[in-house]
C-alpha positions as CSV (number, residue, x, y, z in Angstrom):
1,X,-11.2,14.8,-4.6
2,X,-7.8,13.6,-5.5
3,X,-6.6,14.1,-1.9
4,X,-9.5,11.9,-0.8
5,X,-8.5,9.2,-3.3
6,X,-5.0,9.4,-1.9
7,X,-6.3,9.1,1.6
8,X,-8.4,6.1,0.9
9,X,-5.8,4.3,-1.3
10,X,-3.1,4.9,1.3
11,X,-5.2,3.5,4.2
12,X,-3.9,-0.1,3.8
13,X,-0.4,1.2,3.7
14,X,-0.9,3.2,7.0
15,X,-2.5,0.1,8.5
16,X,0.6,-2.0,7.7
17,X,-1.4,-4.4,5.4
18,X,0.8,-3.6,2.3
19,X,3.9,-1.7,1.5
20,X,2.5,0.1,-1.5
21,X,-1.1,1.0,-2.4
22,X,-1.0,-1.0,-5.6
23,X,-0.5,-4.2,-3.6
24,X,-3.9,-3.9,-2.0
25,X,-6.1,-5.9,-4.4
26,X,-9.5,-4.4,-3.4
27,X,-8.7,-0.9,-4.6
28,X,-8.4,0.5,-8.1
29,X,-4.8,1.8,-7.6
30,X,-3.1,-0.9,-9.7
31,X,-5.6,-0.3,-12.5
32,X,-5.2,3.4,-12.3
33,X,-1.4,3.5,-12.1
34,X,-0.5,0.5,-14.3
35,X,-3.4,0.4,-16.7
36,X,-4.5,-3.1,-15.7
37,X,-7.9,-3.7,-17.2
38,X,-10.8,-4.4,-14.9
39,X,-14.4,-4.3,-16.2
40,X,-15.7,-3.2,-12.8
41,X,-13.6,-0.1,-12.6
42,X,-14.8,3.1,-14.3
43,X,-12.3,6.0,-14.4
44,X,-13.4,8.9,-12.3
45,X,-13.9,12.3,-13.9
46,X,-11.1,13.9,-11.8
47,X,-8.7,11.3,-12.9
48,X,-9.7,11.7,-16.6
49,X,-9.1,15.4,-16.3
50,X,-5.5,15.0,-15.2
51,X,-4.1,14.6,-18.7
52,X,-5.0,13.9,-22.3
53,X,-3.7,10.4,-22.7
54,X,-4.0,7.3,-20.6
55,X,-0.2,7.1,-20.2
56,X,0.0,10.7,-19.1
57,X,-2.8,10.2,-16.6
58,X,-1.2,7.1,-15.1
59,X,2.1,9.1,-14.7
60,X,0.4,12.0,-13.1
61,X,-1.6,9.8,-10.7
62,X,1.6,8.0,-9.8
63,X,3.2,11.3,-8.8
64,X,0.4,11.9,-6.4
65,X,1.6,8.8,-4.4
66,X,5.2,9.7,-4.5
67,X,4.9,11.2,-1.0
68,X,2.6,10.7,1.9
69,X,-0.3,12.9,2.8
70,X,0.6,15.7,5.1
71,X,-0.8,15.9,8.6
72,X,-2.9,18.9,7.7
73,X,-4.5,17.1,4.7
74,X,-5.2,14.0,6.8
75,X,-6.8,16.1,9.6
76,X,-8.9,18.0,7.1
77,X,-10.3,14.8,5.7
78,X,-10.9,13.2,9.1
79,X,-12.6,16.4,10.3
80,X,-15.0,16.4,7.3
81,X,-15.9,12.7,7.7
82,X,-16.9,13.0,11.3
């Protein structure tokens, strides 16, 4: 699931709409990575399972976005959504 979240949250970056996923205001990335409160965002179980504390989870999630998805990962997601 985390690969799917990465794929989705990196879409605006790939489309050239923003430089970083946290800049796209319609996704939860800024909340998830920076701990910005939003009453409409409920943490996903896979995110909560990443670490014990909020700070550790934010750091671990941030690492997921330190590099782009590989071509194989992207093709796998695209194949399964078709």
